[in-house]
Biopython code that builds the backbone (N, CA, C, O; Angstrom):
import numpy as np
from Bio.PDB.StructureBuilder import StructureBuilder

atoms = [
    (1, "MET", "N", (-38.632, 2.204, -17.184)),
    (1, "MET", "CA", (-37.515, 1.276, -17.218)),
    (1, "MET", "C", (-36.426, 1.784, -16.268)),
    (1, "MET", "O", (-36.033, 2.948, -16.331)),
    (2, "THR", "N", (-35.953, 0.919, -15.406)),
    (2, "THR", "CA", (-34.894, 1.305, -14.471)),
    (2, "THR", "C", (-33.594, 0.629, -14.875)),
    (2, "THR", "O", (-33.582, -0.494, -15.380)),
    (3, "VAL", "N", (-32.516, 1.333, -14.641)),
    (3, "VAL", "CA", (-31.186, 0.809, -14.943)),
    (3, "VAL", "C", (-30.607, 0.229, -13.651)),
    (3, "VAL", "O", (-30.521, 0.930, -12.642)),
    (4, "PRO", "N", (-30.210, -1.045, -13.676)),
    (4, "PRO", "CA", (-29.650, -1.628, -12.452)),
    (4, "PRO", "C", (-28.331, -0.945, -12.093)),
    (4, "PRO", "O", (-27.526, -0.600, -12.959)),
    (5, "SER", "N", (-28.142, -0.763, -10.791)),
    (5, "SER", "CA", (-26.883, -0.145, -10.346)),
    (5, "SER", "C", (-25.771, -1.190, -10.350)),
    (5, "SER", "O", (-25.986, -2.350, -9.999)),
    (6, "VAL", "N", (-24.605, -0.765, -10.746)),
    (6, "VAL", "CA", (-23.448, -1.653, -10.810)),
    (6, "VAL", "C", (-22.486, -1.232, -9.703)),
    (6, "VAL", "O", (-22.094, -0.068, -9.633)),
    (7, "PRO", "N", (-22.103, -2.171, -8.840)),
    (7, "PRO", "CA", (-21.167, -1.800, -7.774)),
    (7, "PRO", "C", (-19.810, -1.419, -8.357)),
    (7, "PRO", "O", (-19.411, -1.962, -9.387)),
    (8, "PRO", "N", (-19.097, -0.497, -7.716)),
    (8, "PRO", "CA", (-17.781, -0.108, -8.231)),
    (8, "PRO", "C", (-16.805, -1.278, -8.191)),
    (8, "PRO", "O", (-16.834, -2.101, -7.276)),
    (9, "VAL", "N", (-15.961, -1.334, -9.181)),
    (9, "VAL", "CA", (-14.957, -2.400, -9.257)),
    (9, "VAL", "C", (-13.703, -1.922, -8.520)),
    (9, "VAL", "O", (-13.141, -0.884, -8.868)),
    (10, "PRO", "N", (-13.264, -2.667, -7.509)),
    (10, "PRO", "CA", (-12.052, -2.252, -6.805)),
    (10, "PRO", "C", (-10.838, -2.373, -7.717)),
    (10, "PRO", "O", (-10.805, -3.242, -8.588)),
    (11, "PRO", "N", (-9.837, -1.509, -7.527)),
    (11, "PRO", "CA", (-8.635, -1.613, -8.354)),
    (11, "PRO", "C", (-7.951, -2.957, -8.140)),
    (11, "PRO", "O", (-7.970, -3.506, -7.038)),
    (12, "SER", "N", (-7.355, -3.475, -9.190)),
    (12, "SER", "CA", (-6.759, -4.801, -9.114)),
    (12, "SER", "C", (-5.384, -4.793, -8.449)),
    (12, "SER", "O", (-4.931, -5.819, -7.943)),
    (13, "GLY", "N", (-4.738, -3.660, -8.449)),
    (13, "GLY", "CA", (-3.407, -3.600, -7.854)),
    (13, "GLY", "C", (-3.176, -2.260, -7.195)),
    (13, "GLY", "O", (-4.092, -1.442, -7.107)),
    (14, "PRO", "N", (-1.961, -2.026, -6.732)),
    (14, "PRO", "CA", (-1.670, -0.759, -6.083)),
    (14, "PRO", "C", (-1.808, 0.412, -7.047)),
    (14, "PRO", "O", (-1.549, 0.287, -8.244)),
    (15, "GLU", "N", (-2.219, 1.547, -6.503)),
    (15, "GLU", "CA", (-2.384, 2.757, -7.295)),
    (15, "GLU", "C", (-1.266, 3.739, -6.942)),
    (15, "GLU", "O", (-0.977, 3.951, -5.765)),
    (16, "ILE", "N", (-0.638, 4.336, -7.951)),
    (16, "ILE", "CA", (0.386, 5.343, -7.704)),
    (16, "ILE", "C", (-0.316, 6.654, -7.356)),
    (16, "ILE", "O", (-1.166, 7.132, -8.107)),
    (17, "THR", "N", (0.049, 7.225, -6.212)),
    (17, "THR", "CA", (-0.537, 8.478, -5.751)),
    (17, "THR", "C", (0.568, 9.498, -5.540)),
    (17, "THR", "O", (1.734, 9.140, -5.375)),
    (18, "TYR", "N", (0.192, 10.780, -5.545)),
    (18, "TYR", "CA", (1.160, 11.869, -5.423)),
    (18, "TYR", "C", (0.756, 12.801, -4.290)),
    (18, "TYR", "O", (-0.432, 12.979, -4.024)),
    (19, "ALA", "N", (1.741, 13.397, -3.622)),
    (19, "ALA", "CA", (1.501, 14.351, -2.543)),
    (19, "ALA", "C", (2.753, 15.196, -2.352)),
    (19, "ALA", "O", (3.812, 14.906, -2.909)),
    (20, "GLU", "N", (2.607, 16.242, -1.553)),
    (20, "GLU", "CA", (3.770, 17.033, -1.159)),
    (20, "GLU", "C", (4.311, 16.468, 0.138)),
    (20, "GLU", "O", (3.546, 16.103, 1.031)),
    (21, "CYS", "N", (5.622, 16.398, 0.241)),
    (21, "CYS", "CA", (6.258, 15.966, 1.481)),
    (21, "CYS", "C", (5.852, 16.934, 2.588)),
    (21, "CYS", "O", (5.908, 18.149, 2.395)),
    (22, "ARG", "N", (5.450, 16.422, 3.725)),
    (22, "ARG", "CA", (5.016, 17.267, 4.835)),
    (22, "ARG", "C", (6.170, 17.982, 5.521)),
    (22, "ARG", "O", (5.959, 18.920, 6.290)),
    (23, "GLN", "N", (7.385, 17.538, 5.241)),
    (23, "GLN", "CA", (8.546, 18.151, 5.889)),
    (23, "GLN", "C", (9.228, 19.190, 4.998)),
    (23, "GLN", "O", (9.548, 20.284, 5.463)),
    (24, "CYS", "N", (9.456, 18.857, 3.709)),
    (24, "CYS", "CA", (10.217, 19.785, 2.853)),
    (24, "CYS", "C", (9.443, 20.302, 1.650)),
    (24, "CYS", "O", (9.927, 21.193, 0.953)),
    (25, "GLY", "N", (8.245, 19.764, 1.383)),
    (25, "GLY", "CA", (7.417, 20.260, 0.296)),
    (25, "GLY", "C", (7.689, 19.669, -1.077)),
    (25, "GLY", "O", (7.043, 20.064, -2.048)),
    (26, "THR", "N", (8.617, 18.742, -1.187)),
    (26, "THR", "CA", (8.922, 18.099, -2.466)),
    (26, "THR", "C", (7.734, 17.262, -2.930)),
    (26, "THR", "O", (7.086, 16.604, -2.116)),
    (27, "LEU", "N", (7.441, 17.281, -4.232)),
    (27, "LEU", "CA", (6.394, 16.421, -4.776)),
    (27, "LEU", "C", (6.907, 14.986, -4.769)),
    (27, "LEU", "O", (7.953, 14.694, -5.349)),
    (28, "ILE", "N", (6.174, 14.095, -4.114)),
    (28, "ILE", "CA", (6.597, 12.695, -4.002)),
    (28, "ILE", "C", (5.475, 11.778, -4.494)),
    (28, "ILE", "O", (4.302, 12.151, -4.475)),
    (29, "ALA", "N", (5.845, 10.599, -4.925)),
    (29, "ALA", "CA", (4.900, 9.580, -5.362)),
    (29, "ALA", "C", (4.958, 8.420, -4.392)),
    (29, "ALA", "O", (5.996, 8.152, -3.787)),
    (30, "GLY", "N", (3.846, 7.739, -4.248)),
    (30, "GLY", "CA", (3.792, 6.577, -3.362)),
    (30, "GLY", "C", (2.780, 5.582, -3.875)),
    (30, "GLY", "O", (2.161, 5.790, -4.919)),
    (31, "LEU", "N", (2.614, 4.506, -3.144)),
    (31, "LEU", "CA", (1.630, 3.480, -3.489)),
    (31, "LEU", "C", (0.485, 3.544, -2.490)),
    (31, "LEU", "O", (0.686, 3.376, -1.287)),
    (32, "ASP", "N", (-0.710, 3.787, -2.996)),
    (32, "ASP", "CA", (-1.925, 3.822, -2.177)),
    (32, "ASP", "C", (-1.813, 4.752, -0.971)),
    (32, "ASP", "O", (-2.281, 4.412, 0.116)),
    (33, "GLY", "N", (-1.198, 5.920, -1.152)),
    (33, "GLY", "CA", (-1.140, 6.906, -0.082)),
    (33, "GLY", "C", (-0.045, 6.681, 0.938)),
    (33, "GLY", "O", (-0.052, 7.311, 1.995)),
    (34, "ARG", "N", (0.884, 5.806, 0.651)),
    (34, "ARG", "CA", (2.024, 5.579, 1.549)),
    (34, "ARG", "C", (3.249, 6.189, 0.881)),
    (34, "ARG", "O", (3.611, 5.824, -0.238)),
    (35, "TYR", "N", (3.888, 7.136, 1.592)),
    (35, "TYR", "CA", (4.937, 7.940, 0.982)),
    (35, "TYR", "C", (6.243, 7.877, 1.747)),
    (35, "TYR", "O", (6.271, 7.623, 2.951)),
    (36, "SER", "N", (7.327, 8.114, 1.017)),
    (36, "SER", "CA", (8.665, 8.249, 1.567)),
    (36, "SER", "C", (9.390, 9.274, 0.709)),
    (36, "SER", "O", (9.459, 9.127, -0.511)),
    (37, "CYS", "N", (9.934, 10.315, 1.343)),
    (37, "CYS", "CA", (10.606, 11.383, 0.608)),
    (37, "CYS", "C", (12.085, 11.048, 0.457)),
    (37, "CYS", "O", (12.780, 10.810, 1.444)),
    (38, "GLY", "N", (12.555, 11.030, -0.776)),
    (38, "GLY", "CA", (13.961, 10.748, -1.042)),
    (38, "GLY", "C", (14.862, 11.938, -0.807)),
    (38, "GLY", "O", (16.083, 11.785, -0.791)),
    (39, "VAL", "N", (14.292, 13.134, -0.623)),
    (39, "VAL", "CA", (15.091, 14.339, -0.408)),
    (39, "VAL", "C", (15.443, 14.503, 1.071)),
    (39, "VAL", "O", (16.612, 14.668, 1.417)),
    (40, "CYS", "N", (14.427, 14.457, 1.947)),
    (40, "CYS", "CA", (14.677, 14.723, 3.370)),
    (40, "CYS", "C", (14.532, 13.491, 4.261)),
    (40, "CYS", "O", (14.927, 13.525, 5.426)),
    (41, "GLY", "N", (13.965, 12.392, 3.724)),
    (41, "GLY", "CA", (13.841, 11.165, 4.501)),
    (41, "GLY", "C", (12.530, 11.006, 5.256)),
    (41, "GLY", "O", (12.351, 10.022, 5.974)),
    (42, "TRP", "N", (11.599, 11.969, 5.107)),
    (42, "TRP", "CA", (10.313, 11.866, 5.797)),
    (42, "TRP", "C", (9.525, 10.669, 5.265)),
    (42, "TRP", "O", (9.557, 10.379, 4.069)),
    (43, "VAL", "N", (8.817, 9.976, 6.164)),
    (43, "VAL", "CA", (7.983, 8.830, 5.799)),
    (43, "VAL", "C", (6.666, 8.950, 6.558)),
    (43, "VAL", "O", (6.666, 9.223, 7.759)),
    (44, "ASN", "N", (5.538, 8.749, 5.867)),
    (44, "ASN", "CA", (4.276, 8.761, 6.606)),
    (44, "ASN", "C", (4.004, 7.371, 7.174)),
    (44, "ASN", "O", (4.575, 6.379, 6.720)),
    (45, "HIS", "N", (3.130, 7.314, 8.168)),
    (45, "HIS", "CA", (2.804, 6.053, 8.831)),
    (45, "HIS", "C", (1.991, 5.166, 7.890)),
    (45, "HIS", "O", (1.156, 5.660, 7.133)),
    (46, "HIS", "N", (2.233, 3.874, 7.938)),
    (46, "HIS", "CA", (1.562, 2.943, 7.018)),
    (46, "HIS", "C", (0.042, 2.976, 7.163)),
    (46, "HIS", "O", (-0.668, 2.665, 6.207)),
    (47, "SER", "N", (-0.465, 3.339, 8.322)),
    (47, "SER", "CA", (-1.918, 3.359, 8.530)),
    (47, "SER", "C", (-2.609, 4.496, 7.774)),
    (47, "SER", "O", (-3.836, 4.514, 7.685)),
    (48, "GLU", "N", (-1.844, 5.440, 7.232)),
    (48, "GLU", "CA", (-2.423, 6.547, 6.485)),
    (48, "GLU", "C", (-2.724, 6.175, 5.032)),
    (48, "GLU", "O", (-3.200, 7.017, 4.271)),
    (49, "GLY", "N", (-2.459, 4.951, 4.643)),
    (49, "GLY", "CA", (-2.712, 4.518, 3.272)),
    (49, "GLY", "C", (-4.187, 4.494, 2.928)),
    (49, "GLY", "O", (-5.037, 4.575, 3.815)),
    (50, "HIS", "N", (-4.497, 4.382, 1.642)),
    (50, "HIS", "CA", (-5.873, 4.432, 1.169)),
    (50, "HIS", "C", (-6.629, 3.121, 1.330)),
    (50, "HIS", "O", (-7.859, 3.110, 1.282)),
    (51, "ARG", "N", (-5.926, 2.034, 1.517)),
    (51, "ARG", "CA", (-6.584, 0.751, 1.746)),
    (51, "ARG", "C", (-5.676, -0.107, 2.617)),
    (51, "ARG", "O", (-4.478, 0.162, 2.706)),
    (52, "PRO", "N", (-6.223, -1.133, 3.260)),
    (52, "PRO", "CA", (-5.411, -1.964, 4.163)),
    (52, "PRO", "C", (-4.281, -2.674, 3.419)),
    (52, "PRO", "O", (-4.412, -3.021, 2.245)),
    (53, "LEU", "N", (-3.191, -2.878, 4.115)),
    (53, "LEU", "CA", (-2.089, -3.647, 3.548)),
    (53, "LEU", "C", (-2.487, -5.116, 3.499)),
    (53, "LEU", "O", (-3.224, -5.577, 4.371)),
    (54, "PRO", "N", (-2.021, -5.856, 2.511)),
    (54, "PRO", "CA", (-2.335, -7.286, 2.463)),
    (54, "PRO", "C", (-1.639, -8.033, 3.604)),
    (54, "PRO", "O", (-0.578, -7.627, 4.078)),
    (55, "ARG", "N", (-2.252, -9.113, 4.022)),
    (55, "ARG", "CA", (-1.653, -9.952, 5.056)),
    (55, "ARG", "C", (-0.691, -10.948, 4.402)),
    (55, "ARG", "O", (-0.849, -11.279, 3.227)),
    (56, "ALA", "N", (0.278, -11.414, 5.138)),
    (56, "ALA", "CA", (1.220, -12.401, 4.608)),
    (56, "ALA", "C", (0.488, -13.664, 4.164)),
    (56, "ALA", "O", (0.875, -14.304, 3.186)),
    (57, "GLU", "N", (-0.573, -14.018, 4.890)),
    (57, "GLU", "CA", (-1.331, -15.225, 4.562)),
    (57, "GLU", "C", (-2.048, -15.104, 3.214)),
    (57, "GLU", "O", (-2.400, -16.118, 2.610)),
    (58, "ASP", "N", (-2.267, -13.876, 2.738)),
    (58, "ASP", "CA", (-2.925, -13.668, 1.456)),
    (58, "ASP", "C", (-1.980, -13.845, 0.273)),
    (58, "ASP", "O", (-2.432, -13.933, -0.869)),
    (59, "ASP", "N", (-0.684, -13.899, 0.528)),
    (59, "ASP", "CA", (0.321, -14.069, -0.528)),
    (59, "ASP", "C", (0.319, -15.525, -0.977)),
    (59, "ASP", "O", (0.440, -16.431, -0.153)),
    (60, "ILE", "N", (0.184, -15.748, -2.272)),
    (60, "ILE", "CA", (0.122, -17.132, -2.766)),
    (60, "ILE", "C", (1.440, -17.880, -2.570)),
    (60, "ILE", "O", (1.461, -19.111, -2.568)),
    (61, "ASP", "N", (2.540, -17.138, -2.405)),
    (61, "ASP", "CA", (3.841, -17.773, -2.188)),
    (61, "ASP", "C", (4.163, -17.968, -0.713)),
    (61, "ASP", "O", (5.208, -18.525, -0.380)),
    (62, "HIS", "N", (3.278, -17.516, 0.179)),
    (62, "HIS", "CA", (3.495, -17.623, 1.623)),
    (62, "HIS", "C", (3.325, -19.078, 2.059)),
    (62, "HIS", "O", (2.356, -19.738, 1.684)),
    (63, "THR", "N", (4.267, -19.564, 2.845)),
    (63, "THR", "CA", (4.146, -20.915, 3.385)),
    (63, "THR", "C", (3.776, -20.825, 4.852)),
    (63, "THR", "O", (4.364, -20.047, 5.603)),
    (64, "ALA", "N", (2.809, -21.614, 5.253)),
    (64, "ALA", "CA", (2.410, -21.636, 6.658)),
    (64, "ALA", "C", (3.479, -22.382, 7.447)),
    (64, "ALA", "O", (3.990, -23.415, 7.015)),
    (65, "GLY", "N", (3.793, -21.850, 8.576)),
    (65, "GLY", "CA", (4.795, -22.510, 9.400)),
    (65, "GLY", "C", (5.380, -21.560, 10.428)),
    (65, "GLY", "O", (4.937, -20.419, 10.561)),
    (66, "GLY", "N", (6.348, -22.025, 11.131)),
    (66, "GLY", "CA", (6.956, -21.232, 12.180)),
    (66, "GLY", "C", (8.352, -20.775, 11.828)),
    (66, "GLY", "O", (8.682, -20.591, 10.657)),
    (67, "ALA", "N", (9.170, -20.592, 12.850)),
    (67, "ALA", "CA", (10.520, -20.071, 12.673)),
    (67, "ALA", "C", (11.409, -21.019, 11.862)),
    (67, "ALA", "O", (12.391, -20.587, 11.259)),
    (68, "GLU", "N", (11.061, -22.312, 11.849)),
    (68, "GLU", "CA", (11.888, -23.250, 11.096)),
    (68, "GLU", "C", (11.827, -22.988, 9.599)),
    (68, "GLU", "O", (12.698, -23.438, 8.855)),
    (69, "ASP", "N", (10.793, -22.254, 9.145)),
    (69, "ASP", "CA", (10.686, -21.913, 7.729)),
    (69, "ASP", "C", (11.447, -20.650, 7.366)),
    (69, "ASP", "O", (11.557, -20.314, 6.187)),
    (70, "ASN", "N", (11.981, -19.935, 8.375)),
    (70, "ASN", "CA", (12.694, -18.697, 8.126)),
    (70, "ASN", "C", (14.111, -19.028, 7.670)),
    (70, "ASN", "O", (14.912, -19.548, 8.446)),
    (71, "ARG", "N", (14.414, -18.730, 6.430)),
    (71, "ARG", "CA", (15.718, -19.075, 5.867)),
    (71, "ARG", "C", (16.830, -18.169, 6.382)),
    (71, "ARG", "O", (18.008, -18.490, 6.228)),
    (72, "LEU", "N", (16.464, -17.025, 7.002)),
    (72, "LEU", "CA", (17.483, -16.093, 7.483)),
    (72, "LEU", "C", (17.961, -16.411, 8.882)),
    (72, "LEU", "O", (18.985, -15.876, 9.308)),
    (73, "SER", "N", (17.272, -17.249, 9.603)),
    (73, "SER", "CA", (17.704, -17.523, 10.975)),
    (73, "SER", "C", (18.561, -18.756, 11.064)),
    (73, "SER", "O", (19.005, -19.122, 12.152)),
]
sb = StructureBuilder()
sb.init_structure("model")
sb.init_model(0)
sb.init_chain("A")
sb.init_seg("    ")
for serial, (resi, resn, name, xyz) in enumerate(atoms, 1):
    if name == "N":
        sb.init_residue(resn, " ", resi, " ")
    sb.init_atom(name, np.array(xyz, "f"), 0.0, 1.0, " ", f" {name:<3s}", serial, name[0])
structure = sb.get_structure()
C-alpha cells in the first residue's frame, strides 16, 4: 500500500520573520524576510524577501485605470 504524496500548502498570508540587523546587530522582525531596523535605519532590499511581492492588479480593491484614478494628483 502506498501513501499518496500531498503537496505543501503555501502560507495564506505574510509570515513574521526575525534576523539581526546587518549594520548594528539589533534583533529585528520583518514580513517574509523584508526588514527595517528602527535603531539605525538600515533596510534590506525588497528582492531579498522569501516570496515575490503581490502585484497591484492582484489586490481586490485595485481599480484598473490611469492617472485620472489617482486621487492624490
